[in-house]
C-alpha positions in Angstrom: 38.9 -5.5 -17.2 37.4 -8.9 -17.4 34.1 -10.1 -15.8 32.3 -13.4 -15.5 28.8 -13.8 -14.3 27.5 -16.8 -12.4 23.8 -17.0 -11.9 23.1 -18.2 -8.3 19.3 -18.1 -8.9 16.8 -16.3 -11.0 17.3 -13.2 -8.9 20.8 -13.4 -7.6 24.2 -13.4 -9.3 27.9 -13.7 -8.4 30.2 -11.5 -10.6 33.9 -12.1 -10.7 36.0 -9.1 -11.7 39.7 -9.0 -12.7 41.1 -5.5 -13.2 44.6 -4.6 -14.4 47.1 -1.7 -14.4 44.9 0.7 -16.6 41.9 0.4 -14.3 44.1 0.8 -11.2 45.8 3.9 -12.6 42.4 5.5 -13.2 41.3 4.5 -9.7 44.4 6.1 -8.2 43.7 9.4 -9.9 40.2 9.3 -8.4 41.6 8.6 -5.0 44.2 11.4 -5.3 41.6 13.9 -6.3 39.5 12.9 -3.3 42.5 13.1 -1.0 43.4 16.5 -2.4 40.4 18.1 -0.8 41.7 17.5 2.7 45.5 17.1 2.5 47.6 20.0 3.9 50.9 20.9 2.2 53.0 23.9 3.1 52.9 26.5 0.3 49.5 25.4 -1.0 45.9 26.3 0.0 43.9 23.4 1.2 41.9 22.0 -1.6 44.2 23.5 -4.3 47.2 21.1 -4.0 48.3 19.7 -7.4 47.7 16.0 -7.9 51.5 15.3 -8.3 52.2 17.0 -5.0 49.3 15.1 -3.3 50.8 11.8 -4.5 54.3 12.8 -3.2 53.0 13.7 0.3 50.2 11.1 0.6 50.6 8.2 3.1 51.3 5.1 0.9 48.9 2.9 2.9 46.1 5.4 2.8 46.6 6.0 -0.9 46.6 2.2 -1.5 43.3 1.8 0.5 41.7 4.8 -1.2 42.7 3.4 -4.6 41.4 0.0 -3.8 38.0 1.5 -2.7 37.8 3.6 -5.8 38.8 0.7 -8.1 36.2 -1.6 -6.6 33.4 0.9 -6.7 34.1 1.8 -10.3 34.6 -1.9 -11.4 31.4 -3.0 -9.7 29.3 -0.4 -11.4 30.9 -1.2 -14.8 30.6 -4.9 -14.4 26.9 -4.9 -13.7 26.2 -2.3 -16.3 28.2 -4.0 -19.0 26.3 -7.3 -18.3 22.9 -5.4 -18.3 22.2 -6.4 -14.7 20.0 -4.1 -12.7 21.2 -4.3 -9.1 18.5 -4.1 -6.3 20.8 -3.7 -3.3 24.4 -3.0 -2.3 26.6 -5.8 -3.7 28.5 -8.0 -1.2 32.1 -7.7 -2.2 34.8 -10.2 -1.3 38.4 -9.2 -2.1 40.4 -12.1 -3.7 43.7 -10.4 -4.6 45.2 -6.9 -4.8 48.6 -5.9 -5.9 48.8 -2.1 -5.9 49.4 -0.7 -9.3 49.3 -4.1 -11.0 46.1 -6.2 -10.5 42.8 -6.5 -8.6 40.5 -9.5 -8.3 37.3 -9.7 -6.3 33.7 -11.0 -6.4 30.5 -9.1 -6.0 27.2 -10.9 -5.1 23.9 -9.1 -5.4 20.1 -9.4 -6.0 19.1 -8.3 -9.5 15.9 -7.4 -11.3 14.7 -10.8 -12.7 13.9 -11.5 -16.3 10.2 -11.5 -17.0 8.8 -13.9 -19.6 5.4 -12.6 -20.5 2.5 -15.0 -21.1 0.1 -14.4 -24.0 -1.4 -11.1 -23.0 -3.9 -11.0 -25.9 -5.7 -14.3 -25.1 -6.9 -13.9 -21.5 -10.4 -14.8 -20.6 -12.4 -12.3 -18.6 -15.9 -10.8 -18.8 -17.1 -7.7 -17.0 -19.9 -8.4 -14.5 -23.3 -7.3 -15.7 -24.7 -4.3 -13.9 -28.1 -4.6 -12.3 -29.7 -2.2 -9.9 -32.5 -3.6 -7.8 -35.3 -1.5 -6.5 -34.4 -2.6 -3.0 -30.9 -1.2 -3.4 -32.5 2.2 -4.1 -34.9 1.9 -1.2 -32.1 1.0 1.2 -30.3 4.2 0.3 -33.5 6.2 0.7 -34.0 4.6 4.1 -30.5 5.6 5.2 -31.2 9.2 4.1 -34.5 9.0 6.0 -32.8 7.9 9.2 -30.2 10.7 8.7 -33.0 13.3 8.5 -35.0 11.7 11.4 -35.9 13.8 14.4 -35.1 12.6 17.9 -37.2 13.3 20.9 -36.0 12.4 24.4 -38.4 10.3 26.4 -38.7 8.9 29.9 -40.5 5.8 28.6 -38.9 2.4 28.3 -36.8 1.8 25.3 -38.4 -0.1 22.4 -37.0 -1.7 19.3 -36.1 1.2 16.9 -35.4 3.7 19.6 -32.0 5.2 20.2 -30.3 4.8 23.5 -27.2 6.7 24.7 -25.2 4.3 26.8 -21.9 3.9 28.7 -20.6 0.3 28.8 -17.6 -1.7 29.9 -17.1 -5.2 28.6 -15.3 -7.5 31.0 -13.9 -11.0 30.6 -13.2 -12.9 33.8 -13.7 -9.7 35.6 -11.1 -7.7 33.6 -12.0 -5.1 30.9 -10.9 -6.2 27.5 -9.5 -4.2 24.6 -12.2 -2.4 22.5 -15.0 -3.3 24.8 -15.5 0.1 26.4 -17.7 3.0 25.2 -19.0 6.3 26.6 -22.0 8.3 25.4 -22.4 5.7 22.7 -25.5 6.2 20.5 -27.1 2.8 19.6 -30.3 2.2 17.7 -32.0 -0.9 19.1 -32.5 -3.4 16.4 -29.7 -2.2 14.2 -27.5 -5.3 14.9 -24.5 -3.0 15.5 -23.5 -5.1 18.5 -23.1 -8.8 19.0 -26.3 -10.8 19.1 -28.2 -10.4 22.4 -26.9 -7.1 23.5 -29.4 -4.8 21.9 -32.3 -7.1 22.8 -31.2 -7.0 26.5 -31.6 -3.2 26.5 -35.2 -3.2 25.3 -37.4 -2.1 28.2 -34.8 -0.1 30.0 -35.3 3.6 30.9 -32.8 6.5 31.3 -30.8 5.9 34.4 -31.2 2.1 34.4 -28.1 -0.1 34.8 -27.8 -3.7 33.6 -25.1 -6.3 33.4 -25.5 -8.0 30.1 -24.0 -11.5 30.0 -23.2 -12.7 26.5 -21.0 -15.0 24.5 -19.1 -13.7 21.5 -19.9 -15.6 18.2 -17.5 -18.4 17.6 -16.6 -16.9 14.2 -16.0 -13.4 15.6 -13.2 -11.6 13.7 -11.1 -11.0 16.8 -9.9 -14.5 17.5 -9.1 -13.8 21.2 -12.8 -13.0 21.8 -14.3 -15.6 19.5 -16.6 -17.8 21.7 -15.6 -15.9 24.9 -18.1 -15.4 27.7 -18.2 -11.7 28.7 -20.3 -9.3 30.7 -21.1 -5.7 29.6 -21.7 -3.4 32.5 -24.2 -1.0 30.9 -25.8 2.3 31.9 -28.6 3.8 29.9 -28.1 7.6 30.0 -30.8 8.7 27.6 -33.6 7.2 25.5 -34.6 8.9 22.2 -37.7 8.2 20.1 -36.9 8.3 16.4 -39.4 10.1 14.3 -38.8 9.3 10.6 -40.0 11.8 8.0 -42.6 10.8 5.4 -41.4 9.9 2.0 -42.8 12.8 -0.1 -41.6 15.6 -2.3 -40.8 17.7 0.8 -38.5 14.9 2.0 -36.8 14.8 -1.5 -36.1 18.5 -1.3 -34.5 18.1 2.1 -32.3 15.2 0.8 -30.8 17.4 -2.0 -31.6 19.4 -5.1 -34.6 17.4 -6.0 -38.2 18.4 -6.7 -39.8 15.0 -6.3 -39.3 11.5 -5.0 -39.0 10.3 -8.6 -36.0 12.7 -9.1 -34.4 11.4 -6.0 -34.9 7.8 -6.9 -33.5 8.4 -10.4 -30.4 10.1 -9.1 -29.8 7.3 -6.5 -30.2 4.7 -9.2 -27.7 6.5 -11.5 -25.2 6.8 -8.6 -25.5 3.1 -7.7 -25.1 2.2 -11.4 -21.9 4.2 -11.6 -20.6 2.6 -8.5 -21.3 -0.9 -9.8 -19.7 0.0 -13.1 -16.5 1.2 -11.4 -16.5 -1.9 -9.2 -17.1 -4.2 -12.1 -14.3 -2.6 -14.1 -11.9 -2.8 -11.1 -12.7 -6.5 -10.7 -12.2 -7.1 -14.4 -8.8 -5.4 -14.3 -7.8 -7.4 -11.2 -8.9 -10.6 -12.9 -6.9 -9.9 -16.1 -3.7 -8.9 -14.2 -3.9 -12.1 -12.0 -4.4 -14.2 -15.2 -1.4 -12.5 -16.9 0.8 -13.0 -13.8 -0.2 -16.7 -13.7 0.6 -17.1 -17.4 4.0 -15.3 -17.0 7.3 -16.6 -15.6 8.8 -14.2 -13.0 10.7 -14.8 -9.8 10.6 -12.5 -6.8 13.9 -11.1 -5.4 14.1 -11.4 -1.7 15.1 -7.7 -1.3 11.9 -6.6 -3.0 9.8 -9.0 -0.9 11.3 -7.6 2.3 10.7 -4.0 1.1 7.1 -4.8 0.3 6.5 -6.5 3.6 7.9 -3.4 5.4 5.5 -1.3 3.3 2.6 -3.5 4.3 3.6 -3.3 7.9 3.7 0.5 7.7 0.2 0.7 6.2 -1.1 -1.7 8.8 0.4 0.4 11.7 -1.3 3.5 10.3 -4.6 1.7 9.9 -4.4 0.3 13.4 -3.6 3.7 14.8 -7.0 4.9 13.7 -8.6 1.9 15.4 -6.7 2.4 18.6 -4.7 -0.8 18.3 -1.1 -1.8 18.4 0.6 -4.3 16.2 0.9 -6.8 19.1 -2.8 -6.4 19.8 -3.5 -7.0 16.1 -1.3 -10.1 16.1 -3.2 -11.4 19.1 -6.6 -10.7 17.7 -5.7 -12.6 14.5 -4.1 -15.5 16.3 -0.5 -14.8 15.3 2.2 -15.5 17.9 4.4 -12.7 16.6 5.5 -10.8 13.5 7.1 -13.8 11.9 3.8 -15.7 12.1 2.0 -12.7 10.5 4.6 -12.6 7.7 4.3 -16.3 7.1 0.5 -16.4 7.1 -0.5 -13.1 5.4 2.2 -10.7 4.4 4.5 -13.0 2.4 1.8 -14.0 -0.1 0.4 -10.5 -0.4 3.9 -9.0 -0.9 4.8 -11.6 -3.6 1.5 -11.1 -5.4 2.0 -7.3 -5.5 5.6 -7.6 -6.7 4.8 -10.1 -9.4 2.0 -7.9 -10.7 4.3 -4.9 -10.7 7.1 -6.7 -12.5 4.8 -8.2 -15.1 3.0 -4.9 -15.8 6.3 -3.1 -16.1 7.5 -5.6 -18.7 4.1 -5.4 -20.5 4.4 -1.6 -20.6 7.9 -2.0 -22.3 6.5 -4.6 -24.7 3.6 -2.2 -25.7 5.8 0.9 -25.6 3.5 2.6 -23.2 4.7 5.9 -21.9 3.3 8.9 -19.9 3.2 12.0 -22.1 4.3 15.4 -20.7 0.7 16.7 -20.9 -0.6 13.6 -19.0 2.0 13.9 -16.3 1.4 17.6 -15.9 -2.4 17.0 -15.6 -1.9 14.3 -12.9 0.6 16.4 -11.0 -1.8 19.4 -11.0 -4.6 17.1 -9.8 -2.5 15.9 -6.9 -1.6 19.5 -6.0 -5.3 20.5 -6.1 -6.0 17.7 -3.6 -3.6 19.3 -1.2 -4.4 23.0 -2.0 -4.6 23.7 1.7 -1.2 22.0 2.5 1.5 24.0 0.8 4.3 21.7 2.0 2.6 18.6 0.6 1.7 20.4 -2.7 5.3 21.4 -3.1 6.3 17.8 -2.6 4.9 17.0 -6.1 7.5 19.3 -7.7 10.2 16.9 -6.6 11.7 14.6 -9.3 11.2 11.5 -7.2 7.5 12.3 -6.6 7.0 13.0 -10.3 8.7 9.7 -11.3 6.4 7.9 -8.9 3.4 9.6 -10.5 4.7 8.8 -14.0 5.1 5.1 -13.1 1.6 5.0 -11.6 0.2 6.6 -14.8 2.1 4.1 -17.0 0.7 1.2 -14.9 -2.8 2.5 -15.3 -2.5 2.9 -19.0 -1.0 -0.6 -19.3 -3.9 -2.1 -17.4 -6.4 -0.2 -19.6 -4.6 -1.5 -22.7 -4.8 -5.1 -21.2 -8.6 -4.6 -20.8 -8.9 -3.3 -24.4 -7.0 -6.3 -25.8 -9.1 -8.9 -24.0 -12.7 -7.7 -23.8 -14.9 -7.5 -26.9 -16.8 -4.4 -25.5 -13.6 -2.5 -25.1 -12.4 -3.4 -28.6 -15.7 -2.2 -30.0 -15.6 1.1 -28.0 -12.0 1.7 -29.3 -13.0 1.3 -33.0 -16.4 3.1 -32.7 
């Protein structure tokens, strides 16, 4: 069998295949074995008919077509494998010539995994952000805990700034209720800036049972573009007013907040937690920065089939996220100012998909370059950790025993180890820690 490869682009090839009598004879045997499972011949049990008998009784046209199919399937696989081409989708086959028992010529066009030319992964420039916990950060957390432990007392007095009001409201634009503008038994602390400017201020002075139409204009930079700058009216009913009584900041408060004996203990624990959060965030930002630099320094093309798969994945994630927010895709497109899915793909999804694919391809190549693998013990530990997360879901826990799920976990682990190695190679503090 002879093959020639024509590169149509960095991610797509056209393979021309010419097969002769030996390949066609092999393909015919494959076809006959497949036909033997269904052919009926007197004197033989179905599925147990000898190949020579199958050939004698087989319809010539059917045998020819079955042979052609078997020959093409086998030749396509061998052609791409022998040329070390990793196919990403089903090849588009065009038959050029077929003489049964003598010769076969066809072309196969397909997207392939692109070659990745890594940039210098040892000379990237990135510094982990310095960690600094301000006292105000600690006090903000304490204030949130304080509000969470606050006691509420219903009052018949007029609502003041800092009070909680329980309200029903319907937001209307041009007399029609708009998406996301309705609430029932909604708890709102006046002065919290949870609503658009002007709404909470308009409720100060109202008592339980009072009703008020609050006319406002959405900010011009509001995230939902269909409401940005819009004039609306919120038909509001105050159902209850609660006075908020905040606890004093003392050792008794610290004990209620957790296993603490004093305010000093509480503050130290909060500072340690904020420090750990900032450390994780700084490390994540450092990793993202290094990966982006390596991608920019590398040469890699994005196959369209991978791009489309990634866009579909992004769309599925978006749909799930919107479901929790009570929105549909069309409503999301409208809120973002996109005319349709194509506009969303052009403006957002395309770039995001391409960035993710490039990062994945570059990191996969780097893991090969550095011979990074997931050991059996590491993989077992990660699989067990996933199972523990779903200890109450037997079906989901069982999913992690499947080969496909374990391959995905292994790939994820290899990627994590590769990024960690990238950090080690390009940050002085990581190098020092490694040699210490």
